[in-house]
C-alpha positions, 0 to 999 in steps of 0.5 A: 500500500502507498505510504505518505511522504514524511514531513520534516519541520523547518523554522517557519513551517511544519508542512510536508517536505518532499524528499529529493528522490521524489522531486527528481522523479516528478520533474523527470515526468515533465519531459513527456508532460511539457517538453514534448508538447513544446517540441510539437508546438514549435515544429508544427508550423515549420514542418507542416506549413513552411516545409510541407506547404500546408495553408496556415488556416488549415493548421489553425483549424487542426489546432482548434479541432484538437481543443474541441476533442480536449473538451471531451477527453480532459474532463473525462480523464480528470473525473476517472482519475479523481474517482478511481481507487486501485492498489497503485493509487488514483494517478499512477496507473494512468501515468504508466499507460499514457506515458508508454502510448504517447512516447511510442506514438510521437514519431508517427506525427512526422511521417507525411511526405512532400509528395502527398497532396495538401488534403492528404497531409491535412487529414493525416495531421488531424488524425495523428494529432488527435491520437497523440493528444488522447494519449498525452491527456491520459498521461498528463492530467493525472501526472499534474494532479499528482504534483498538486497533492504531493505537499500541503506546505505553501513554500514547498509547493513553490520549491517543487515546481521551481525544481521541475521548471529546470528540466524542460529548459535544460532540454530547451537548450537543444530544442531550439536547435532542432529546426536548424539542425534538421536543415543541415547536410547531415540529413538528406532532407528536412523531413528525413531529419525530423523523422530521425530526431523524433525517434530519439525524442520518443525514446527519451519520453518512454524512459522518463515518463515511467519515473513518476509512475514507478517511483512516486507514492501517492499521499492518501489521507483519510479524506481520500480513502473515505471520499465518495465518488463525485458525480461528473457534472457536480465535479466540473461545476464546483471546480468552475465555482472556485473564485481563486481558480477562475482568477488563475485561469484569467492569468493563464488562459486569457494572457496566454491566448493573447500572447500566443496569437502574436508569438506564433509570428516569432519565427516569421518575423525572423525569417521574413523581416530580418532575413528577407525569406532566408529560412536557414538564416532565420532558423539559426538566429531563432536557435541562438535566441532560444539558447540565450533564452534557456540560459537566462531562464535557468538562472531566473528560476532560482532567483524568482523562487527565492523571492516567491518564498521570501515574499509571495507568489503573487508579488513575484507575478506582479513583477513579471507582469511589469517586466512583460510590459517593458518587453514590448518596448524592447521587441519594438527596438530590437527587430531591426533588419540592419542588426538582426542579432539585436534580438538576442537582447530580448531573452534577457527580458522575456526569459525571467517572465517565462521562468516565473510563469513556468512554475508559479502558476503551477504552484498557485494551482496547488494552492487553489486545489488545497484551498478547495479541499479545505473548503469542501473536504473533497479532493479534486486535483485532477479536475482542476488540472483537467479544466485548466488544461482544456481551457489553456489548450483551447485558447492556445489552439484558437490563437493559432486559428486567429494567428493564421487569419491575421497572417492572411489579413496583413498580406502574408504570402508564402509564395512571395518569400522574402518579398513580403510587403513593408506593411506585412513586415511592420505588422509582424513586428507589431504583433510581437509587441502586442503579444507582450503588452496586452498579457502584461496588462491583463495579469496586473488587473487579475492579480489585484483580486487573487486572495490566497496569501501565505498567511491564509494558506498556512491557516488552511493547512492548520485547520486541515491538519486539525480535521485529520487529527480529529478523524484519527482520534474518532476512529481510535475512540469507540463511540466518538463522533467522526470529524469532531475535534479532540476537545469536543470529545 
């Protein structure tokens, strides 16, 4: 039977401290949960639009259909994971099966040939993406839910997700070079390159996805073992009625939606604004920017994590929102065709923002789930994860459709190559500027209403611990009233 993680008191908190082995096992799982999604999103447009020539509106349509499918699979998997009871726990069976399936299927996404018609390529992408997405959901929703319940301590949640944030970015040092590398003479073609690289990525996913499934042990307080199954509709309704959750969703979903609409123009701006259609030069510059970005990100995680523990998650998010607005001005100044490598300055501002968002929002989600447990007495971590995942992915995919439409509206034409109009080039840059300015403003407004402070969460934890102690005491005392405090008995 699974055993609880033991708590280790520190000077400020008596909350649960997670052993290093468990943190490492949880972090390894992010390669399949997060890094693989990042690789898919980064390579989808370069491979299917630039290399295979699929209309950007069709790619946006695929992304939107994927999110409609998410609307079904995310809540269902979350509901199953919250309500299942097995000898291995509520999360680990899903993590194991989903991890194996998604890793084995990942290389199949990149099989289309440039000899296929656009309609055939579109159909293949749609079917392959939906299969991949289903397997990824089976893995990622329970995996993220497991992370939400690993500790009851406010600061330990910050440390856990800050620790995990390093893994995707260490991989990010190389991910940004994939598109550039597969265009080198090392491969017969770009398509040959992505097929070869994707096999290696799939093997890495297969190895690391099993770490959380095998090594972690789920915490099972009395409330989980005795909790009755929650009906699906009520589970969703109560999740969406949680006010702190809705505020976090405004920051995550609405801000990310606006950012994603315009950030998808990033590679286009490098290729067509800075290098007049030279895809190879644009890809290599993009790779260098990614390298600087990941390096600064790794440094920023440690600094911002220290600040979040010293002050609060909300305070660090405020700082990131202000920096996001400043980044808009930096982008406007640095996209200069005469000095293309000025864009290497942008990651110095953008990477700290991403570092904060990469782990603080996840840690805030853990606070939200624990707040809900304190308030309702029910554990629904997977449903919070499922609803958040669907909203985020839907916004991201809808942004792809909007971005594709905007490319058409501003006059972008793949057939023109580097001869895009001055108006098109100007709006590619302005899109990147708006992609920072608007999310920064949204975050500043939303954070004013976020209520979960360190002091309040400590109070919630103390009351939950007292409630659990009362249950244990009532079970140990014949005739005692379940849930009553020791004093009441």
